[in-house]
C-alpha positions in Angstrom: 0.3 -0.2 0.0 1.8 3.2 -0.3 0.9 6.8 0.8 1.1 10.1 -1.7 1.6 13.4 -0.2 2.7 17.2 -1.3 5.4 18.4 0.3 5.1 22.1 -0.6 2.4 25.1 -0.2 -1.2 23.5 -2.4 0.1 20.7 -3.2 2.2 22.1 -6.4 5.6 20.3 -7.4 7.2 18.3 -5.0 4.9 15.0 -4.8 5.7 12.3 -2.1 5.2 8.3 -3.0 6.2 5.8 -0.2 5.8 1.9 0.5 3.5 2.3 4.1 2.4 -1.3 4.3 3.3 -5.0 2.1 0.4 -7.8 2.3 1.6 -11.4 1.0 0.0 -13.5 -1.8 -0.5 -16.8 -3.6 2.5 -16.8 -6.7 0.1 -15.7 -9.8 1.7 -16.9 -12.9 -0.4 -16.2 -16.0 -0.4 -17.4 -19.8 2.3 -17.1 -21.7 -0.1 -14.9 -24.3 -1.4 -12.7 -22.3 -1.4 -9.4 -20.7 -0.6 -10.0 -16.7 -2.3 -6.0 -16.0 -5.4 -7.3 -17.8 -6.0 -10.5 -15.7 -5.7 -8.8 -12.4 -8.5 -6.8 -10.8 -8.4 -4.5 -7.8 -10.9 -3.2 -6.0 -11.2 -1.0 -3.1 -14.9 -2.3 -1.0 -14.4 0.3 1.5 -12.8 3.2 2.9 -9.9 0.1 4.9 -10.7 -2.6 2.8 -9.0 -4.1 -1.5 -10.1 -7.4 -3.1 -7.5 -8.7 -5.3 -9.7 -10.0 -8.3 -8.3 -12.8 -10.4 -9.3 -13.7 -14.0 -10.0 -17.3 -12.6 -12.2 -16.0 -10.2 -9.9 -16.2 -7.1 -10.7 -13.5 -4.9 -8.7 -12.3 -2.1 -9.4 -9.2 0.2 -7.1 -7.0 2.4 -7.8 -4.8 5.3 -5.2 -1.9 5.3 
């Protein structure tokens, strides 16, 4: 999970992004001819829950 922020007045210029939490998931090996970015989706369920959806119907939810 990443946090973004600005270190300047009104958010102009100096944008910063930092990793604040990581999660371990099961390995995912896409088919050789597939675009892996089209095989997974991240969907926010609510303000603190995100779901990882795989093309095979697998869903994993994470509280952040």
